[in-house]
C-alpha positions as CSV (number, residue, x, y, z in Angstrom):
1,X,-21.9,1.0,2.7
2,X,-19.9,2.2,5.7
3,X,-20.7,-1.0,7.5
4,X,-19.9,-3.1,4.5
5,X,-16.6,-1.6,4.1
6,X,-15.6,-2.0,7.7
7,X,-16.8,-5.6,7.7
8,X,-14.7,-6.5,4.6
9,X,-11.5,-5.1,6.4
10,X,-12.5,-7.2,9.6
11,X,-13.2,-10.4,7.5
12,X,-11.3,-13.5,8.2
13,X,-7.8,-13.7,6.9
14,X,-7.1,-16.7,4.8
15,X,-3.3,-17.0,5.1
16,X,-1.4,-19.2,2.9
17,X,2.1,-19.6,1.6
18,X,2.6,-16.4,-0.4
19,X,5.4,-14.8,-2.3
20,X,4.9,-11.2,-1.5
21,X,7.1,-10.1,-4.5
22,X,4.8,-12.1,-6.9
23,X,1.6,-10.3,-5.3
24,X,3.3,-6.8,-6.2
25,X,4.0,-7.9,-9.6
26,X,0.7,-9.2,-10.4
27,X,-1.0,-6.4,-8.8
28,X,1.1,-4.0,-10.9
29,X,0.6,-6.0,-14.1
30,X,-3.4,-6.0,-13.4
31,X,-3.7,-2.3,-13.1
32,X,-1.2,-0.6,-15.6
33,X,-3.7,-1.2,-18.5
34,X,-6.2,1.2,-16.6
35,X,-6.5,4.8,-17.8
36,X,-5.9,6.0,-14.4
37,X,-2.2,4.7,-14.7
38,X,-1.4,5.6,-18.4
39,X,1.4,8.0,-17.5
40,X,2.6,6.5,-14.3
41,X,5.9,4.5,-14.2
42,X,6.2,1.9,-11.8
43,X,9.6,1.0,-10.6
44,X,9.9,-2.2,-8.7
45,X,12.8,-2.7,-6.5
46,X,12.0,-6.0,-5.0
47,X,14.6,-8.0,-2.9
48,X,15.2,-11.8,-3.6
49,X,15.9,-11.9,0.1
50,X,12.2,-11.7,0.9
51,X,11.1,-15.1,2.0
52,X,7.8,-16.8,1.3
53,X,5.3,-15.7,4.0
54,X,1.9,-16.6,5.3
55,X,-0.3,-13.9,4.0
56,X,-3.9,-13.6,2.6
57,X,-2.7,-12.6,-1.1
58,X,-6.1,-11.1,-1.8
59,X,-6.0,-8.8,1.0
60,X,-2.5,-7.9,0.4
61,X,-3.4,-7.0,-3.2
62,X,-6.2,-4.8,-2.0
63,X,-3.9,-2.8,0.3
64,X,-1.6,-2.4,-2.8
65,X,-4.6,-1.3,-4.9
66,X,-5.6,1.3,-2.3
67,X,-2.0,2.8,-2.1
68,X,-1.4,2.5,-5.9
69,X,-4.9,4.4,-6.5
70,X,-4.2,7.0,-4.0
71,X,-0.9,7.7,-5.4
72,X,-2.2,8.1,-9.1
73,X,-4.8,10.4,-7.8
74,X,-2.3,12.6,-5.9
75,X,-0.1,12.9,-9.0
76,X,-2.9,13.5,-11.5
77,X,-3.0,17.2,-11.1
78,X,0.6,17.8,-10.1
79,X,3.1,19.2,-12.4
80,X,5.9,16.8,-12.8
81,X,7.9,15.4,-15.7
82,X,6.9,11.7,-15.0
83,X,4.7,10.4,-12.3
84,X,6.3,7.6,-10.7
85,X,5.4,4.9,-8.0
86,X,8.3,3.0,-6.6
87,X,7.7,-0.3,-4.7
88,X,10.4,-1.8,-2.6
89,X,10.5,-5.0,-0.5
90,X,13.3,-6.0,1.7
91,X,13.9,-8.4,4.5
92,X,15.0,-6.7,7.8
93,X,15.7,-7.6,11.3
94,X,17.8,-10.6,10.5
95,X,15.0,-12.0,8.1
96,X,12.4,-11.9,10.8
97,X,10.5,-9.1,9.1
98,X,9.7,-7.9,5.7
99,X,9.3,-4.2,4.9
100,X,7.1,-3.1,1.9
101,X,7.3,0.5,0.7
102,X,5.1,2.4,-1.7
103,X,6.4,6.0,-2.6
104,X,5.3,8.2,-5.2
105,X,6.8,11.6,-6.5
106,X,3.5,13.5,-6.1
107,X,2.9,16.5,-3.9
108,X,3.1,14.6,-0.5
109,X,0.8,14.4,2.4
110,X,-0.7,17.6,4.1
111,X,0.6,18.0,7.4
112,X,-2.7,18.5,8.9
113,X,-3.9,15.0,7.5
114,X,-1.0,13.0,8.7
115,X,-2.4,12.0,12.1
116,X,-5.8,11.2,10.8
117,X,-4.8,9.1,7.5
118,X,-5.9,5.8,8.7
119,X,-9.3,6.9,10.3
120,X,-12.5,5.6,8.8
121,X,-14.2,8.1,6.7
122,X,-11.4,10.6,6.7
123,X,-10.4,11.9,3.2
124,X,-8.7,14.7,1.5
125,X,-10.4,14.1,-1.8
126,X,-13.6,15.9,-2.8
127,X,-15.1,12.7,-4.3
128,X,-13.4,10.4,-1.6
129,X,-15.1,8.1,0.8
130,X,-12.2,7.8,3.3
131,X,-12.1,4.0,3.5
132,X,-9.1,3.0,1.4
133,X,-6.5,3.8,4.1
134,X,-8.4,2.7,7.0
135,X,-9.0,-0.7,5.1
136,X,-5.4,-0.9,4.5
137,X,-4.7,-0.3,8.2
138,X,-7.2,-2.8,9.3
139,X,-5.7,-5.5,6.7
140,X,-2.1,-5.0,7.8
141,X,-3.1,-5.2,11.5
142,X,-4.9,-8.3,10.7
143,X,-1.7,-9.6,9.6
144,X,0.0,-8.7,12.6
145,X,1.8,-5.9,10.9
146,X,2.2,-2.0,10.9
147,X,1.7,0.7,8.4
148,X,3.0,4.0,8.6
149,X,3.0,7.2,6.3
150,X,5.4,10.1,5.7
151,X,6.5,12.6,3.4
152,X,9.5,11.2,1.3
153,X,12.7,13.3,1.4
154,X,12.7,14.2,-2.3
155,X,8.8,14.9,-2.3
156,X,5.9,12.7,-2.4
157,X,4.2,10.2,-0.1
158,X,5.7,7.1,1.3
159,X,3.8,4.3,2.8
160,X,5.7,1.6,4.9
161,X,4.3,-1.6,5.8
162,X,6.2,-4.1,8.1
163,X,5.2,-7.7,8.3
164,X,6.5,-10.4,10.5
165,X,7.9,-13.4,8.7
166,X,6.9,-15.8,11.4
167,X,3.5,-14.4,11.9
168,X,0.7,-17.2,11.3
169,X,3.1,-20.1,10.8
């Protein structure tokens, strides 16, 4: 299982002209009917300035699915009025990069876990396998991008992905 998951995250990237905002919208539409997300509100703040990019849409969707699933799991036991996931896209660096942010209003990331989040088999969940974030890391890296995690100022976790617009063109 471990080898299969690691192999999946290293598989060939099949880039094609892709609208990142559309991948985000389709992914949210796909998951919202699932029970796991029944109380979760999704707020999409998608910039019209984000250009078409050469991406592997299936792999980018996998990154989003992992981040959304982790956010929903983190918020499940927390006491809050409305569990919320905010997804933002924006062009930056004079249009040379795109930033994708996934932020929740859950309890945030434990400080002791921050430096190990993207390691294969590291997990903070009792039933977790620890391959979700390492797969995200590998996919983003295979796209020439970067992913970082931090606790959001108002509480919750924030994952920021930066991708080059020109990568793969």
